[in-house]
C-alpha positions in Angstrom: 16.7 -56.5 82.7 13.5 -57.8 84.3 15.4 -60.8 85.7 18.0 -58.6 87.2 15.4 -56.5 88.8 13.7 -59.5 90.3 17.1 -60.7 91.7 17.8 -57.4 93.3 14.3 -57.4 94.9 14.9 -60.9 96.3 18.3 -59.9 97.8 16.8 -56.7 99.3 13.9 -58.6 100.9 16.2 -61.3 102.3 18.7 -59.2 104.2 16.5 -57.8 106.9 15.1 -61.3 107.7 18.6 -62.7 108.1 19.6 -59.9 110.5 16.6 -60.6 112.7 17.5 -64.3 113.0 21.1 -63.6 114.0 20.1 -61.2 116.7 17.7 -63.2 118.6 18.4 -66.8 117.7 14.6 -67.5 117.9 12.8 -67.1 114.7 9.4 -67.2 116.4 10.2 -64.1 118.5 11.6 -62.0 115.5 9.4 -59.1 114.3 7.3 -60.1 111.2 6.0 -56.7 109.9 9.1 -55.6 107.9 9.3 -59.0 106.1 5.6 -58.9 105.2 5.9 -55.3 103.9 8.9 -56.2 101.7 7.0 -59.2 100.3 4.0 -57.1 99.4 6.3 -54.6 97.7 8.0 -57.4 95.9 4.7 -58.9 94.6 3.6 -55.4 93.4 6.8 -54.7 91.6 6.8 -58.2 90.1 3.2 -57.8 88.8 4.1 -54.4 87.3 7.1 -55.9 85.6 5.0 -58.7 84.2 2.6 -56.4 82.5 2.9 -56.2 78.7 3.3 -52.8 77.2 0.7 -52.3 74.5 -0.6 -49.5 72.3 -4.4 -49.1 71.8 -6.7 -47.3 69.4 -10.4 -46.7 69.8 -12.9 -49.0 68.0 -14.5 -46.8 65.3 -18.0 -47.1 64.0 -18.1 -45.8 60.4 -19.0 -46.7 56.9 -17.0 -49.4 55.2 -17.3 -50.4 51.6 -16.4 -53.1 49.2 -14.8 -51.7 46.2 -13.1 -52.7 43.0 -9.9 -50.7 42.3 -8.0 -50.6 39.0 -5.8 -48.3 36.9 -6.5 -47.4 33.3 -5.8 -44.6 30.9 -8.5 -42.1 29.9 -9.6 -42.3 26.2 -11.6 -39.9 24.1 -14.9 -41.0 22.7 -13.7 -39.4 19.4 -10.0 -39.5 18.6 -8.6 -40.0 15.1 -5.4 -39.7 13.0 -6.0 -37.4 10.1 -4.4 -38.5 6.8 -4.2 -36.3 3.7 -6.4 -37.6 0.9 -3.9 -36.8 -1.7 -0.1 -36.3 -2.0 1.5 -32.9 -2.4 3.8 -30.3 -1.0 2.7 -28.6 2.2 2.4 -24.8 1.6 0.5 -23.8 4.7 -0.1 -25.1 8.3 -2.8 -23.2 10.2 -2.8 -25.0 13.6 -0.4 -26.0 16.3 -0.7 -28.7 19.0 -3.2 -27.8 21.6 -5.3 -25.6 19.3 -9.1 -26.0 19.6 -10.7 -26.4 16.2 -14.3 -26.6 14.9 -15.6 -29.1 12.3 -14.6 -27.9 8.8 -11.7 -25.7 9.9 -8.7 -25.9 7.5 -5.7 -27.5 9.3 -3.2 -27.3 6.4 -3.0 -26.7 2.6 -1.1 -28.6 -0.1 0.2 -27.1 -3.4 -2.9 -27.0 -5.6 -1.4 -26.1 -9.0 -1.2 -29.6 -10.5 -4.7 -30.5 -9.5 -6.0 -27.1 -10.6 -4.5 -27.7 -14.0 -6.3 -31.1 -14.1 -9.5 -29.3 -13.3 -9.0 -26.8 -16.1 -8.3 -29.5 -18.6 -11.5 -31.4 -17.5 -13.5 -28.2 -18.1 -12.0 -27.8 -21.6 -12.9 -31.4 -22.4 -16.4 -30.7 -21.2 -16.8 -27.7 -23.5 -15.5 -29.8 -26.5 -18.0 -32.6 -25.6 -20.8 -30.0 -25.5 -19.8 -28.6 -28.9 -19.7 -32.0 -30.4 -23.1 -32.8 -29.0 -24.5 -29.6 -30.5 -23.1 -30.6 -34.0 -24.6 -34.0 -33.7 -28.0 -32.5 -32.7 -27.9 -30.4 -36.0 -27.0 -33.6 -37.9 -30.0 -35.3 -36.4 -32.2 -32.5 -37.4 -30.9 -32.5 -40.9 -31.4 -36.3 -41.1 -35.0 -35.9 -40.1 -35.5 -33.3 -42.9 -33.9 -35.7 -45.4 -36.1 -38.5 -44.3 -39.2 -36.3 -44.6 -38.3 -35.3 -48.2 -37.5 -38.8 -49.2 -40.9 -40.0 -47.8 -42.6 -37.1 -49.6 -40.9 -38.1 -52.9 -41.9 -41.7 -52.4 -45.5 -40.8 -51.7 -45.7 -38.6 -54.8 -44.2 -41.3 -57.1 -46.5 -43.9 -55.6 -49.5 -41.8 -56.3 -48.4 -41.1 -59.8 -48.0 -44.8 -60.4 -51.4 -45.6 -59.0 -53.0 -42.9 -61.2 -51.5 -44.1 -64.4 -52.2 -47.8 -63.7 -55.8 -46.8 -63.2 -55.9 -45.3 -66.7 -55.0 -48.5 -68.4 -52.4 -50.0 -70.6 -54.1 -48.8 -73.8 -53.5 -45.2 -73.0 -50.2 -45.5 -71.0 -47.5 -47.5 -72.5 -46.1 -50.5 -70.7 -42.6 -49.0 -70.8 -43.8 -45.8 -69.0 -45.5 -47.9 -66.3 -42.3 -49.9 -65.7 -40.3 -46.7 -65.4 -42.8 -45.4 -62.8 -42.6 -48.7 -60.9 -38.8 -48.4 -60.8 -39.0 -44.8 -59.6 -41.3 -45.9 -56.8 -39.0 -48.7 -55.7 -36.0 -46.4 -55.8 -37.8 -43.7 -53.7 -38.8 -46.4 -51.2 -35.2 -47.6 -50.9 -34.1 -44.0 -50.5 -36.6 -43.6 -47.6 -35.2 -46.7 -45.9 -31.6 -45.5 -46.3 -32.4 -42.0 -44.9 -34.1 -43.5 -41.9 -31.0 -45.6 -41.3 -28.9 -42.5 -41.5 -31.1 -40.8 -39.0 -30.8 -43.7 -36.6 -27.0 -43.4 -36.9 -27.2 -39.7 -36.2 -29.4 -40.4 -33.1 -26.9 -43.0 -31.8 -24.0 -40.7 -32.3 -25.9 -37.9 -30.4 -26.7 -40.3 -27.6 -23.1 -41.4 -27.4 -22.0 -37.8 -27.3 -24.5 -37.1 -24.5 -22.7 -39.8 -22.5 -19.4 -38.2 -23.3 -20.8 -34.9 -21.9 -21.8 -36.7 -18.7 -18.4 -38.3 -18.5 -16.8 -34.9 -18.8 -18.9 -33.6 -16.0 -17.8 -36.5 -13.8 -14.2 -35.7 -14.7 -14.7 -32.2 -13.6 -16.4 -33.3 -10.3 -13.4 -35.7 -9.7 -10.9 -33.0 -10.4 -12.8 -30.6 -8.1 -12.8 -33.2 -5.4 -9.1 -33.9 -5.7 -8.5 -30.2 -5.6 -10.5 -29.9 -2.4 -8.2 -32.6 -0.8 -5.4 -30.0 -0.9 -7.2 -28.4 2.1 -7.1 -30.8 5.1 -10.0 -30.0 7.3 -11.1 -31.1 10.8 -13.9 -33.7 10.7 -15.3 -32.7 14.1 -14.9 -30.2 17.0 -11.8 -31.0 19.1 -8.2 -30.2 20.0 -5.1 -30.9 18.0 -3.3 -33.5 20.0 -0.2 -33.8 17.7 1.1 -32.4 14.4 3.5 -34.3 12.2 3.9 -32.0 9.2 5.9 -28.9 8.4 6.0 -26.4 5.6 7.7 -27.9 2.5 7.0 -31.5 3.5 5.9 -33.9 0.7 3.0 -35.7 2.2 1.1 -38.8 1.1 -2.1 -40.5 2.1 -0.1 -43.2 4.1 1.3 -40.9 6.8 -0.8 -39.2 9.4 -0.5 -35.4 9.5 -2.5 -34.7 12.7 -4.1 -36.4 15.7 -7.5 -34.8 16.6 -9.2 -35.6 19.9 -12.4 -34.5 21.6 -11.4 -33.7 25.2 -15.0 -33.0 26.3 -16.1 -36.6 26.0 -13.6 -38.7 27.9 -14.1 -42.3 28.9 -12.4 -45.0 30.8 -12.5 -48.6 29.5 -12.0 -51.1 32.3 -11.3 -54.8 31.8 -12.8 -57.2 34.4 -12.8 -61.0 34.8 -15.7 -62.8 33.4 -17.0 -63.9 36.8 -18.1 -60.3 37.4 -20.1 -60.1 34.1 -23.4 -60.7 35.7 -22.8 -58.1 38.4 -21.9 -55.4 35.9 -24.8 -56.3 33.6 -27.2 -56.0 36.4 -25.7 -52.6 37.4 -26.0 -51.4 33.8 -29.7 -52.4 33.6 -30.4 -50.7 36.9 -28.8 -47.5 35.7 -30.3 -47.4 32.2 -34.0 -46.6 32.9 -33.0 -43.8 35.3 -30.5 -42.3 32.9 -33.2 -42.3 30.1 -35.5 -40.4 32.4 -32.9 -37.9 33.3 -32.8 -38.8 37.0 -30.3 -40.5 39.3 -30.2 -44.2 38.9 -31.6 -46.1 41.9 -29.1 -48.7 43.0 -26.4 -47.7 40.5 -22.8 -48.1 41.4 -20.7 -45.3 43.0 -17.7 -44.8 40.8 -14.9 -42.5 41.8 -12.1 -41.6 39.3 -8.9 -39.9 40.5 -6.3 -38.8 37.8 -2.7 -39.3 38.8 -1.9 -36.0 37.2 -4.4 -34.1 39.3 -3.8 -35.1 43.0 -6.7 -34.5 45.2 -9.2 -34.2 42.4 -12.0 -36.9 42.3 -14.5 -37.2 39.5 -17.7 -39.1 39.2 -18.1 -41.9 36.7 -21.0 -43.9 35.4 -21.4 -47.1 33.5 -22.2 -46.4 29.8 -22.3 -49.9 28.5 -20.9 -53.4 29.2 -19.4 -55.4 26.4 -21.7 -58.3 25.4 -18.7 -60.6 24.6 -15.7 -62.0 26.5 -12.2 -62.0 25.1 -11.2 -65.7 24.7 -7.5 -65.0 25.2 -7.7 -63.0 28.5 -11.1 -64.2 29.8 -12.1 -60.6 30.4 -14.8 -58.3 29.2 -14.8 -54.5 28.8 -16.8 -52.0 30.9 -17.0 -48.5 29.4 -17.3 -45.7 32.0 -18.3 -42.1 31.3 -16.5 -39.3 33.2 -18.4 -36.3 34.4 -16.3 -33.3 33.3 -16.5 -29.9 35.2 -18.5 -27.2 33.6 -16.6 -24.5 31.6 -17.4 -21.8 34.2 -16.0 -23.9 37.1 -12.4 -23.4 38.0 -11.4 -27.0 38.0 -9.2 -28.9 35.6 -10.8 -31.4 33.2 -9.8 -35.0 32.8 -7.7 -35.2 29.6 -7.3 -38.2 27.2 -4.2 -40.2 28.0 -4.3 -39.4 31.8 -3.6 -42.3 34.1 -6.8 -42.9 36.2 -7.3 -44.7 39.4 -10.8 -46.1 39.2 -12.7 -47.1 42.4 -16.1 -48.8 41.9 -18.0 -49.2 45.2 -20.1 -52.4 45.0 -21.5 -52.6 48.5 -21.7 -50.4 51.7 -21.9 -51.1 55.4 -22.8 -47.7 56.9 -22.4 -48.7 60.6 -19.4 -51.0 60.5 -16.9 -51.5 63.3 -13.4 -50.8 62.1 -10.0 -51.4 63.5 -6.5 -51.0 62.2 -5.4 -54.0 60.1 -2.6 -54.8 62.5 -5.0 -55.3 65.3 -6.7 -58.3 63.6 -5.0 -61.6 64.4 -5.6 -65.0 62.9 -5.5 -68.4 64.3 -6.3 -71.2 61.9 -9.6 -70.2 60.2 -10.6 -67.9 63.0 -10.0 -64.2 63.6 -9.8 -62.3 66.9 -8.8 -59.0 68.4 -7.7 -58.0 71.9 -9.6 -55.3 73.9 -7.9 -53.4 76.7 -10.3 -53.7 79.8 -8.4 -51.6 82.2 -5.1 -53.4 82.7 -6.3 -56.8 81.4 -6.5 -58.0 77.8 -9.8 -59.5 76.7 -9.8 -61.7 73.6 -12.8 -61.3 71.3 -13.5 -63.6 68.4 -14.6 -61.7 65.2 -15.3 -62.2 61.5 -13.5 -60.2 58.9 -15.6 -57.8 56.8 -14.7 -55.1 54.3 -11.2 -53.6 54.3 -9.3 -50.6 53.2 -5.5 -50.0 52.9 -5.3 -49.3 56.6 -8.5 -50.6 58.3 -10.6 -53.7 58.4 -14.2 -54.2 59.4 -14.7 -56.7 62.3 -18.0 -58.4 63.2 -18.2 -59.9 66.7 -19.5 -63.5 66.8 -21.4 -62.6 70.0 -23.8 -59.7 70.4 -22.6 -57.0 72.7 -19.0 -58.2 72.6 -17.8 -55.0 71.1 -18.9 -51.4 71.6 -17.7 -48.3 69.6 -15.0 -46.6 71.6 -13.5 -49.8 73.0 -9.7 -49.7 73.2 -8.4 -52.2 70.7 -4.8 -53.4 71.2 -2.9 -52.6 68.0 0.7 -53.0 69.0 2.0 -55.6 71.4 -0.8 -58.1 70.8 1.1 -61.0 69.1 2.0 -63.0 72.3 -1.0 -62.0 74.4 -3.4 -64.4 76.0 -6.9 -63.8 77.3 -6.6 -62.2 80.7 -3.0 -61.2 80.5 -1.9 -58.1 82.4 -1.1 -55.1 80.2 0.1 -51.6 80.4 -1.9 -49.7 77.7 -0.9 -46.5 76.0 -2.5 -44.6 73.1 -1.4 -45.5 69.6 0.0 -42.2 68.3 0.0 -42.7 64.5 -1.4 -45.1 61.9 1.3 -44.6 59.3 4.5 -45.2 61.3 4.8 -46.6 64.9 6.2 -44.2 67.5 9.0 -44.9 69.9 6.4 -46.3 72.3 5.2 -48.6 69.6 8.7 -49.7 69.0 9.1 -50.4 72.7 5.8 -52.4 72.7 6.9 -54.4 69.8 10.3 -55.0 71.4 8.3 -56.2 74.5 6.6 -58.8 72.2 9.9 -60.0 70.9 11.6 -60.1 74.3 8.8 -61.9 76.2 10.2 -65.3 75.5 13.6 -64.2 76.7 12.0 -62.8 79.9 10.2 -66.2 80.6 13.5 -68.1 80.1 15.3 -65.8 82.5 12.5 -66.2 85.1 12.7 -70.0 84.8 16.5 -69.8 85.3 
């Protein structure tokens, strides 16, 4: 269309000049002002047609950051599967999913009758063991009395023998002395036998005392097994899942409940090993301040956004960095704490299992110059942008800085080359050269180009066709 317009302008400008030549026959005497006026109009129209339509956006001065972004699932600091400690039939379930429980609360009960019978039997066995022990204690007491009597008899017979031996053989017959000696030896043997009997009684009593202790242990075991029929919460939390119903036959190999602590939620991020030094340094910077109860100087800014809670952003902190690197993945783990809202605040908490978008800000440039990403062009290893100076395009060489999804930081290679508020060419800049004539218009939207933007991009794509038409 631009070539057609140029042809029309050429024909319009040529007709008056030909009429003047035919009328006079002398070109020197023909009036020159109409031709000159048409030529100036032609040049102005041609210059206007040669301008490239572009869309511009103001150069912004604002904070730009370097950030690490990742996606993980929230996990509870304490989350366990609760297994019954014994098998049995479920006779009572006291909680449902979502119920908040305290440590020690009963979650379900199993049929206790069989284990109660075992406890009663253990108690009977204990009473029998105690009775046997008392009988043995009496036997030991009786054995002690027998030993004392035997010792007394022995002493008496020994004294009688000593007395008669002192009288002499002439007065006491030899036969009587031999009988007394035999009596002494018999009594001495009887003492030894009774002492052995007492030792046996002592051993039997000690063995029965052990039997009493064993019976007590059996009672303790039976009581413990009976207590397992009541499944209790080991800590404060919320029932995340329930897998049992009334009448189920449970065993210690199948989980009955999932208990989680929603008040202590964490995010575990895996990072490549090249970042280990950076995170360890951040952990060390934050640790002294956290111990003192104040904000950590130089600690990282961590923003956590749950996918289930659009618009809600929570603050995170580094709790600890894993001291080891996984050999298979080459990554290490960073555990982040999540600051939950207070109970009195009308704000939803982060729950275990939620998908989290984690953004860790590692560096900030508070006064950066930012442009839309599509304004930044690359040529080899160099970057540049175009600035609209009136109706001329000015090329400025820059270095790329931090970036977001939509914008990028630009750093001019020469001081004073860029000023906040400069009009940066965003659309229509692909085929521009330094000093080209342009027809700028504001860029209406970042997300989707407007019709003017489409026209400017169309101008880019048709510029080569325009040049080919002009050459023709």
